Z-matrix of the N, CA and C atoms (Angstrom, degrees):
N
C 1 1.445
C 2 1.517 1 109.92
N 3 1.276 2 115.59 1 145.15
C 4 1.459 3 120.82 2 176.67
C 5 1.511 4 111.44 3 -85.14
N 6 1.300 5 117.28 4 170.65
C 7 1.462 6 121.05 5 -177.89
C 8 1.526 7 112.68 6 -62.94
N 9 1.308 8 117.84 7 -22.92
C 10 1.466 9 119.65 8 -179.84
C 11 1.528 10 111.64 9 -92.97
N 12 1.321 11 116.42 10 8.83
C 13 1.459 12 120.86 11 178.24
C 14 1.511 13 112.55 12 87.56
N 15 1.305 14 118.10 13 -6.23
C 16 1.453 15 120.95 14 -179.56
C 17 1.513 16 111.17 15 -88.72
N 18 1.310 17 115.06 16 173.24
C 19 1.451 18 121.56 17 -178.41
C 20 1.526 19 108.93 18 -77.50
N 21 1.347 20 116.60 19 139.44
C 22 1.464 21 121.26 20 176.61
C 23 1.519 22 109.21 21 -73.11
N 24 1.312 23 115.32 22 145.19
C 25 1.457 24 120.23 23 178.70
C 26 1.518 25 109.74 24 -80.70
N 27 1.307 26 114.18 25 145.86
C 28 1.465 27 119.40 26 177.90
C 29 1.520 28 108.88 27 -78.66
N 30 1.320 29 115.60 28 168.84
C 31 1.463 30 120.35 29 179.12
C 32 1.526 31 111.23 30 -60.58
N 33 1.285 32 117.21 31 -39.03
C 34 1.463 33 121.13 32 -179.85
C 35 1.524 34 110.37 33 -65.71
N 36 1.342 35 115.77 34 -41.75
C 37 1.471 36 119.60 35 179.47
C 38 1.532 37 110.68 36 -66.15
N 39 1.335 38 117.42 37 -39.86
C 40 1.471 39 121.01 38 177.51
C 41 1.523 40 111.00 39 -63.15
N 42 1.337 41 116.99 40 -40.68
C 43 1.457 42 121.09 41 179.49
C 44 1.521 43 110.17 42 -64.85
N 45 1.318 44 117.32 43 -41.68
C 46 1.465 45 121.36 44 179.64
C 47 1.526 46 110.40 45 -65.12
N 48 1.347 47 116.44 46 -41.59
C 49 1.463 48 120.72 47 179.09
C 50 1.523 49 110.51 48 -63.87
N 51 1.324 50 116.41 49 -41.84
C 52 1.456 51 121.22 50 179.22
C 53 1.525 52 110.35 51 -63.41
N 54 1.334 53 117.05 52 -40.85
C 55 1.457 54 121.51 53 178.92
C 56 1.522 55 110.32 54 -64.16
N 57 1.322 56 118.03 55 -39.23
C 58 1.465 57 121.69 56 179.63
C 59 1.533 58 110.26 57 -64.86
N 60 1.336 59 116.45 58 -39.63
C 61 1.466 60 119.26 59 -179.52
C 62 1.522 61 110.63 60 -66.07
N 63 1.338 62 116.24 61 -36.16
C 64 1.461 63 119.16 62 -178.65
C 65 1.519 64 111.73 63 -74.73
N 66 1.312 65 117.96 64 -25.86
C 67 1.454 66 121.10 65 -177.21
C 68 1.518 67 112.65 66 -90.81
N 69 1.340 68 116.83 67 -3.29
C 70 1.457 69 119.45 68 -179.22
C 71 1.527 70 108.93 69 -63.25
N 72 1.269 71 116.32 70 133.88
C 73 1.452 72 121.99 71 179.93
C 74 1.526 73 107.69 72 -92.74
N 75 1.339 74 114.60 73 126.86
C 76 1.461 75 119.26 74 179.88
C 77 1.519 76 109.20 75 -72.48
N 78 1.303 77 114.65 76 140.24
C 79 1.459 78 119.47 77 177.76
C 80 1.522 79 109.03 78 -86.63
N 81 1.311 80 115.78 79 168.44
C 82 1.467 81 121.06 80 178.78
C 83 1.523 82 111.37 81 -60.92
N 84 1.328 83 116.42 82 -38.67
C 85 1.471 84 118.61 83 -178.90
C 86 1.525 85 110.86 84 -67.29
N 87 1.342 86 117.83 85 -33.49
C 88 1.464 87 120.16 86 176.55
C 89 1.527 88 110.30 87 -62.25
N 90 1.320 89 116.69 88 -44.27
C 91 1.461 90 121.15 89 -179.49
C 92 1.529 91 111.45 90 -65.82
N 93 1.322 92 116.74 91 -39.86
C 94 1.469 93 120.85 92 178.43
C 95 1.526 94 109.99 93 -65.08
N 96 1.337 95 115.79 94 -42.07
C 97 1.471 96 119.50 95 178.73
C 98 1.524 97 110.84 96 -63.02
N 99 1.327 98 116.83 97 -41.44
C 100 1.463 99 120.57 98 178.08
C 101 1.527 100 111.24 99 -63.66
N 102 1.316 101 116.53 100 -44.46
C 103 1.466 102 120.74 101 179.83
C 104 1.530 103 110.74 102 -64.44
N 105 1.338 104 116.31 103 -41.04
C 106 1.470 105 120.66 104 178.59
C 107 1.525 106 110.56 105 -63.97
N 108 1.316 107 116.76 106 -43.55
C 109 1.468 108 120.78 107 179.19
C 110 1.527 109 110.60 108 -62.85
N 111 1.330 110 116.91 109 -42.12
C 112 1.465 111 120.48 110 178.94
C 113 1.527 112 110.69 111 -64.49
N 114 1.342 113 116.27 112 -42.71
C 115 1.465 114 120.38 113 179.50
C 116 1.530 115 110.98 114 -64.77
N 117 1.333 116 116.78 115 -42.30
C 118 1.471 117 120.49 116 178.28
C 119 1.527 118 110.82 117 -62.10
N 120 1.321 119 116.34 118 -40.19
C 121 1.464 120 120.16 119 178.95
C 122 1.526 121 110.81 120 -63.80
N 123 1.328 122 116.25 121 -42.41
C 124 1.467 123 120.67 122 179.11
C 125 1.526 124 110.38 123 -63.74
N 126 1.334 125 117.11 124 -44.06
C 127 1.466 126 120.53 125 178.75
C 128 1.531 127 111.16 126 -62.83
N 129 1.318 128 116.78 127 -39.27
C 130 1.462 129 121.36 128 178.77
C 131 1.532 130 110.43 129 -64.40
N 132 1.337 131 116.83 130 -44.92
C 133 1.468 132 121.21 131 178.45
C 134 1.529 133 110.09 132 -62.04
N 135 1.337 134 116.96 133 -44.54
C 136 1.470 135 120.70 134 179.07
C 137 1.524 136 111.41 135 -62.36
N 138 1.308 137 116.85 136 -41.63
C 139 1.463 138 121.11 137 179.21
C 140 1.527 139 110.94 138 -63.45
N 141 1.327 140 116.57 139 -46.24
C 142 1.471 141 120.36 140 178.22
C 143 1.523 142 111.43 141 -62.14
N 144 1.325 143 116.20 142 -41.72
C 145 1.462 144 120.45 143 179.50
C 146 1.521 145 110.59 144 -62.79
N 147 1.326 146 116.60 145 -44.83
C 148 1.465 147 120.41 146 179.13
C 149 1.525 148 111.53 147 -62.18
N 150 1.316 149 117.17 148 -41.84
C 151 1.468 150 120.94 149 179.09
C 152 1.521 151 110.85 150 -61.92
N 153 1.319 152 116.75 151 -45.30
C 154 1.468 153 120.61 152 180.00
C 155 1.525 154 111.16 153 -65.40
N 156 1.337 155 116.66 154 -40.56
C 157 1.465 156 119.98 155 178.82
C 158 1.527 157 111.41 156 -66.28
N 159 1.336 158 117.48 157 -38.84
C 160 1.470 159 120.58 158 176.68
C 161 1.528 160 110.71 159 -60.30
N 162 1.328 161 115.65 160 -42.24
C 163 1.469 162 120.41 161 179.23
C 164 1.529 163 110.74 162 -62.08
N 165 1.325 164 116.97 163 -43.53
C 166 1.463 165 120.88 164 179.48
C 167 1.524 166 110.69 165 -65.48
N 168 1.327 167 117.58 166 -43.84
C 169 1.466 168 121.19 167 179.06
C 170 1.527 169 110.12 168 -62.31
N 171 1.321 170 117.04 169 -40.97
C 172 1.464 171 120.67 170 177.52
C 173 1.524 172 110.81 171 -60.73
N 174 1.325 173 117.03 172 -43.79
C 175 1.465 174 120.85 173 177.99
C 176 1.525 175 111.16 174 -64.30
N 177 1.330 176 116.54 175 -39.10
C 178 1.464 177 120.37 176 178.91
C 179 1.526 178 110.86 177 -63.58
N 180 1.331 179 116.83 178 -42.76
C 181 1.464 180 120.10 179 179.25
C 182 1.524 181 111.22 180 -65.64
N 183 1.328 182 116.73 181 -38.56
C 184 1.462 183 120.52 182 176.80
C 185 1.523 184 110.18 183 -63.04
N 186 1.332 185 116.82 184 -44.17
C 187 1.464 186 120.72 185 178.35
C 188 1.526 187 111.48 186 -64.44
N 189 1.331 188 116.56 187 -38.32
C 190 1.468 189 120.37 188 178.06
C 191 1.520 190 110.02 189 -62.60
N 192 1.336 191 117.16 190 -46.47
C 193 1.463 192 121.05 191 178.87
C 194 1.523 193 110.92 192 -60.64
N 195 1.321 194 116.53 193 -41.48
C 196 1.473 195 120.99 194 179.13
C 197 1.527 196 110.55 195 -65.30
N 198 1.337 197 117.07 196 -40.31
C 199 1.465 198 121.08 197 178.96
C 200 1.526 199 110.88 198 -63.74
N 201 1.331 200 117.09 199 -42.62
C 202 1.467 201 120.96 200 178.18
C 203 1.526 202 110.10 201 -61.79
N 204 1.334 203 116.59 202 -43.81
C 205 1.468 204 120.65 203 179.55
C 206 1.528 205 110.79 204 -62.72
N 207 1.324 206 117.09 205 -43.12
C 208 1.469 207 121.26 206 179.39
C 209 1.524 208 110.54 207 -61.77
N 210 1.326 209 117.32 208 -43.39
C 211 1.462 210 120.80 209 179.70
C 212 1.527 211 111.63 210 -65.88
N 213 1.338 212 117.29 211 -39.39
C 214 1.468 213 120.52 212 177.63
C 215 1.526 214 110.86 213 -64.57
N 216 1.343 215 116.69 214 -42.29
C 217 1.465 216 120.41 215 178.79
C 218 1.527 217 110.84 216 -65.73
N 219 1.324 218 117.30 217 -39.35
C 220 1.466 219 120.90 218 178.89
C 221 1.526 220 110.57 219 -64.01
N 222 1.323 221 116.49 220 -40.58
C 223 1.469 222 120.73 221 178.32
C 224 1.527 223 109.90 222 -63.85
N 225 1.336 224 116.35 223 -45.19
C 226 1.467 225 120.60 224 178.80
C 227 1.523 226 110.77 225 -63.13
N 228 1.348 227 117.05 226 -44.55
C 229 1.464 228 120.85 227 -179.61
C 230 1.525 229 111.14 228 -60.74
N 231 1.325 230 116.97 229 -43.41
C 232 1.468 231 120.55 230 178.46
C 233 1.524 232 110.30 231 -63.21
N 234 1.321 233 116.35 232 -41.17
C 235 1.465 234 121.32 233 179.00
C 236 1.534 235 110.32 234 -61.86
N 237 1.327 236 117.62 235 -42.45
C 238 1.465 237 120.95 236 179.92
C 239 1.527 238 111.29 237 -68.84
N 240 1.325 239 117.50 238 -35.87
C 241 1.467 240 120.03 239 178.08
C 242 1.531 241 111.55 240 -69.09
N 243 1.326 242 117.28 241 -24.72
C 244 1.460 243 121.01 242 -179.97
C 245 1.525 244 112.35 243 -89.17
N 246 1.314 245 117.40 244 -0.21
C 247 1.468 246 120.79 245 -179.68
C 248 1.528 247 110.22 246 -64.81
N 249 1.310 248 115.53 247 151.08
C 250 1.462 249 121.12 248 175.03
C 251 1.524 250 107.38 249 -61.87
N 252 1.335 251 116.00 250 128.61
C 253 1.462 252 119.66 251 -175.40
C 254 1.526 253 109.23 252 -150.60
N 255 1.332 254 117.18 253 127.05
C 256 1.460 255 121.97 254 -179.62
C 257 1.520 256 111.39 255 -109.25
N 258 1.313 257 117.19 256 31.99
C 259 1.464 258 120.93 257 179.64
C 260 1.522 259 109.20 258 -148.11
N 261 1.320 260 115.49 259 166.06
C 262 1.463 261 120.84 260 176.57
C 263 1.524 262 107.93 261 -80.73
N 264 1.304 263 115.31 262 128.49
C 265 1.468 264 119.72 263 178.46
C 266 1.523 265 108.24 264 -87.06
N 267 1.321 266 116.44 265 117.24
C 268 1.465 267 121.79 266 -179.35
C 269 1.532 268 109.27 267 -109.28
N 270 1.339 269 115.66 268 133.88
C 271 1.469 270 118.95 269 177.02
C 272 1.525 271 111.13 270 -57.74
N 273 1.312 272 115.00 271 141.60
C 274 1.458 273 121.54 272 -179.41
C 275 1.515 274 112.83 273 96.55
N 276 1.328 275 117.36 274 -17.38
C 277 1.473 276 121.04 275 -179.16
C 278 1.528 277 110.41 276 -87.63
N 279 1.319 278 114.45 277 151.82
C 280 1.464 279 120.81 278 177.59
C 281 1.519 280 108.46 279 -98.41
N 282 1.320 281 115.05 280 133.13
C 283 1.457 282 121.63 281 178.62
C 284 1.524 283 108.37 282 -121.18
N 285 1.320 284 114.61 283 145.66
C 286 1.459 285 121.96 284 179.54
C 287 1.519 286 106.80 285 -110.58
N 288 1.307 287 115.45 286 129.87
C 289 1.458 288 120.27 287 -176.90
C 290 1.522 289 109.72 288 -111.17
N 291 1.334 290 113.59 289 135.05
C 292 1.460 291 121.88 290 -178.55
C 293 1.521 292 108.20 291 -127.60
N 294 1.320 293 115.38 292 160.82
C 295 1.467 294 121.14 293 171.15
C 296 1.522 295 106.44 294 -103.99
N 297 1.345 296 114.77 295 132.18
C 298 1.463 297 117.90 296 177.05
C 299 1.525 298 109.64 297 -85.60
N 300 1.315 299 116.54 298 -173.17
C 301 1.471 300 120.66 299 -177.55
C 302 1.526 301 112.63 300 -63.68
N 303 1.335 302 116.78 301 -21.21
C 304 1.467 303 121.13 302 179.01
C 305 1.529 304 111.48 303 -95.77
N 306 1.324 305 117.01 304 12.52
C 307 1.471 306 124.42 305 -179.45
C 308 1.526 307 113.25 306 64.65
N 309 1.330 308 117.91 307 20.23
C 310 1.459 309 120.85 308 176.11
C 311 1.520 310 108.83 309 -90.86
N 312 1.338 311 115.53 310 144.72
C 313 1.463 312 120.02 311 178.55
C 314 1.521 313 110.58 312 -75.18
N 315 1.332 314 114.72 313 139.18
C 316 1.459 315 122.10 314 178.00
C 317 1.523 316 107.47 315 -129.29
N 318 1.341 317 116.69 316 130.79
C 319 1.464 318 121.46 317 178.09
C 320 1.522 319 109.33 318 -92.21
N 321 1.336 320 115.10 319 141.41
C 322 1.463 321 120.94 320 -179.82
C 323 1.522 322 108.85 321 -145.01
N 324 1.333 323 116.01 322 158.90
C 325 1.467 324 119.89 323 172.89
C 326 1.527 325 110.10 324 -101.98
N 327 1.327 326 116.19 325 3.73
C 328 1.463 327 121.82 326 179.84
C 329 1.528 328 108.54 327 -99.10
N 330 1.330 329 115.69 328 125.91
C 331 1.468 330 120.66 329 -178.18
C 332 1.526 331 110.35 330 -79.53
N 333 1.325 332 116.98 331 161.94
C 334 1.467 333 120.04 332 177.65
C 335 1.528 334 112.42 333 -57.88
N 336 1.332 335 117.52 334 -37.28
C 337 1.473 336 119.34 335 -179.92
C 338 1.525 337 110.93 336 -68.15
N 339 1.328 338 117.36 337 -31.13
C 340 1.462 339 120.23 338 177.22
C 341 1.527 340 111.25 339 -72.41
N 342 1.323 341 117.17 340 -33.30
C 343 1.462 342 120.67 341 176.97
C 344 1.524 343 110.26 342 -69.60
N 345 1.308 344 115.14 343 -40.45
C 346 1.468 345 118.80 344 -176.52
C 347 1.520 346 110.58 345 65.32
N 348 1.323 347 116.07 346 -138.08
C 349 1.475 348 121.89 347 -177.32
C 350 1.525 349 112.90 348 -76.28
N 351 1.330 350 118.11 349 -15.09
C 352 1.465 351 119.96 350 -173.97
C 353 1.530 352 113.07 351 -98.11
N 354 1.310 353 117.61 352 25.18
C 355 1.468 354 121.57 353 -179.79
C 356 1.533 355 109.39 354 -62.34
N 357 1.330 356 117.41 355 124.21
C 358 1.466 357 120.32 356 -176.66
C 359 1.535 358 114.46 357 -80.47
N 360 1.309 359 117.30 358 0.52
C 361 1.462 360 120.18 359 -175.40
C 362 1.522 361 111.16 360 -105.81
N 363 1.329 362 114.66 361 158.39
C 364 1.464 363 120.75 362 -177.09
C 365 1.526 364 112.08 363 -70.84
N 366 1.338 365 117.03 364 -40.60
C 367 1.466 366 119.02 365 -178.49
C 368 1.527 367 110.59 366 -156.16
N 369 1.318 368 114.26 367 158.32
C 370 1.464 369 121.44 368 177.89
C 371 1.518 370 108.22 369 -92.00
N 372 1.336 371 117.37 370 130.59
C 373 1.464 372 122.34 371 -178.98
C 374 1.524 373 111.44 372 -93.84
N 375 1.336 374 117.22 373 -45.14
C 376 1.458 375 120.38 374 -179.82
C 377 1.518 376 111.53 375 162.52
N 378 1.335 377 114.62 376 166.11
C 379 1.462 378 121.80 377 178.76
C 380 1.526 379 108.21 378 -113.08
N 381 1.328 380 115.71 379 133.50
C 382 1.459 381 121.38 380 -175.62
C 383 1.518 382 110.26 381 -139.57
N 384 1.328 383 115.33 382 147.12
C 385 1.461 384 120.55 383 173.49
C 386 1.521 385 107.88 384 -102.56
N 387 1.337 386 115.93 385 130.58
C 388 1.456 387 120.33 386 177.29
C 389 1.523 388 108.50 387 -76.42
N 390 1.327 389 116.19 388 125.88
C 391 1.458 390 121.96 389 -179.35
C 392 1.531 391 109.93 390 -90.55
N 393 1.325 392 116.29 391 166.24
C 394 1.461 393 120.81 392 -178.12
C 395 1.523 394 112.75 393 -67.63
N 396 1.313 395 117.21 394 -21.02
C 397 1.464 396 120.15 395 176.57
C 398 1.527 397 111.70 396 -91.44
N 399 1.342 398 116.07 397 12.64
C 400 1.465 399 124.68 398 178.70
C 401 1.527 400 113.22 399 69.99
N 402 1.304 401 117.69 400 14.68
C 403 1.465 402 120.83 401 171.56
C 404 1.526 403 107.21 402 -88.46
N 405 1.312 404 115.88 403 167.22
C 406 1.462 405 121.30 404 -178.85
C 407 1.519 406 109.15 405 -115.40
N 408 1.315 407 116.87 406 132.77
C 409 1.463 408 122.35 407 179.39
C 410 1.525 409 108.36 408 -112.10
N 411 1.342 410 118.04 409 120.75
C 412 1.469 411 119.26 410 176.79
C 413 1.529 412 109.98 411 -57.62
N 414 1.342 413 116.83 412 139.22
C 415 1.470 414 119.35 413 -175.95
C 416 1.526 415 111.76 414 -62.10
N 417 1.318 416 118.35 415 -23.84
C 418 1.465 417 120.58 416 177.57
C 419 1.527 418 110.62 417 -61.93
N 420 1.313 419 116.77 418 -26.95
C 421 1.464 420 121.16 419 -177.95
C 422 1.526 421 112.87 420 -90.18
N 423 1.324 422 117.73 421 -5.05
C 424 1.467 423 120.18 422 -179.48
C 425 1.518 424 111.56 423 -62.89
N 426 1.320 425 117.73 424 -35.77
C 427 1.459 426 121.18 425 179.98
C 428 1.523 427 111.72 426 -67.04
N 429 1.316 428 116.63 427 -20.91
C 430 1.461 429 120.98 428 -178.77
C 431 1.524 430 112.66 429 -80.70
N 432 1.323 431 117.23 430 -4.32
C 433 1.465 432 119.63 431 -179.73
C 434 1.517 433 110.09 432 -64.13
N 435 1.295 434 115.54 433 135.95
C 436 1.462 435 120.61 434 178.79
C 437 1.520 436 109.61 435 -81.77
N 438 1.312 437 115.56 436 164.64
C 439 1.465 438 119.52 437 177.81
C 440 1.528 439 109.91 438 -62.51
N 441 1.320 440 117.10 439 -32.20
C 442 1.466 441 120.61 440 178.31
C 443 1.528 442 110.16 441 -65.15
N 444 1.334 443 117.43 442 -42.36
C 445 1.459 444 120.70 443 178.64
C 446 1.526 445 110.68 444 -64.40
N 447 1.341 446 116.82 445 -38.93
C 448 1.460 447 120.02 446 178.60
C 449 1.529 448 110.52 447 -66.48
N 450 1.337 449 116.74 448 -37.48
C 451 1.461 450 120.74 449 177.24
C 452 1.530 451 110.33 450 -63.83
N 453 1.313 452 116.47 451 -41.49
C 454 1.465 453 121.27 452 178.17
C 455 1.522 454 110.21 453 -63.18
N 456 1.336 455 116.95 454 -45.35
C 457 1.464 456 120.66 455 178.49
C 458 1.522 457 111.34 456 -60.23
N 459 1.330 458 116.29 457 -40.77
C 460 1.462 459 120.77 458 178.90
C 461 1.527 460 110.83 459 -62.54
N 462 1.330 461 116.43 460 -43.45
C 463 1.466 462 120.18 461 178.38
C 464 1.526 463 111.57 462 -64.65
N 465 1.310 464 116.59 463 -38.56
C 466 1.466 465 119.82 464 178.50
C 467 1.524 466 109.65 465 -64.46
N 468 1.337 467 117.08 466 -42.14
C 469 1.466 468 120.31 467 177.12
C 470 1.524 469 110.48 468 -59.74
N 471 1.331 470 116.37 469 -44.05
C 472 1.467 471 120.12 470 179.39
C 473 1.523 472 111.36 471 -64.09
N 474 1.317 473 116.00 472 -38.94
C 475 1.465 474 119.55 473 178.46
C 476 1.525 475 111.24 474 -62.58
N 477 1.314 476 115.68 475 -36.64
C 478 1.461 477 119.12 476 179.08
C 479 1.529 478 110.28 477 -66.53
N 480 1.335 479 116.78 478 -36.69
C 481 1.466 480 120.93 479 179.31
C 482 1.520 481 111.91 480 -76.84
N 483 1.321 482 116.78 481 -41.81
C 484 1.475 483 122.88 482 -179.38
C 485 1.525 484 107.17 483 -126.63
N 486 1.297 485 117.21 484 99.31
C 487 1.463 486 120.14 485 -170.92
C 488 1.526 487 117.27 486 -64.99
N 489 1.319 488 119.53 487 -2.60
C 490 1.462 489 118.03 488 177.38
C 491 1.514 490 109.61 489 -90.86
N 492 1.293 491 115.95 490 130.91
C 493 1.460 492 121.40 491 -175.93
C 494 1.517 493 111.56 492 -60.81
N 495 1.322 494 117.57 493 -42.34
C 496 1.459 495 120.34 494 -178.03
C 497 1.525 496 110.75 495 -59.45
N 498 1.329 497 117.39 496 -45.12
C 499 1.465 498 120.32 497 179.64
C 500 1.527 499 111.05 498 -63.84
N 501 1.310 500 116.65 499 -40.55
C 502 1.463 501 119.89 500 -178.67
C 503 1.521 502 111.29 501 -64.25
N 504 1.321 503 116.72 502 -36.37
C 505 1.462 504 120.19 503 -176.78
C 506 1.523 505 112.90 504 -82.14
N 507 1.335 506 117.62 505 -25.49
C 508 1.466 507 119.49 506 -173.42
C 509 1.513 508 114.40 507 -104.85
N 510 1.315 509 119.21 508 -26.61
C 511 1.466 510 120.54 509 -179.36
C 512 1.517 511 109.84 510 -75.04
N 513 1.295 512 116.58 511 138.80
C 514 1.466 513 120.83 512 179.85
C 515 1.518 514 112.07 513 -115.63
N 516 1.324 515 118.85 514 21.54
C 517 1.469 516 120.55 515 -179.53
C 518 1.485 517 112.53 516 -89.52
């Protein structure tokens, strides 16, 4: 007995059934259905491929934009580090950059408002804060610092004062 309670087919009956299945003639609608299914599968694969490629291209463009920004910032940072400067540049301090009469950059700790009308430089270039990684952050972006970034800066300051990490993290003075 078979699992469905019916009689099992003999080998001869199975062979005859198999032969009948192989000799079945496909109708036109069967062929159309097969062709439609194949075409739908191809369209689905093409659609998925296009979606994935769009995502990759979008990521590539984002990375390209980020790379351009990084290179521009590096160029600016190098330019600011090469400015004429008669003082020690300490991270965390704000410096004001001016162009002199020879169009060379000059670093100062005096702001344009402090100079007033007697500013000895030809033009004001910008105000930047020196970061601990020696990069320069425009002062306009200082307000954008998150509380987490300020906490990190505070810990770095403490580490500079007390070089042991445990003291820097646990002391609240």
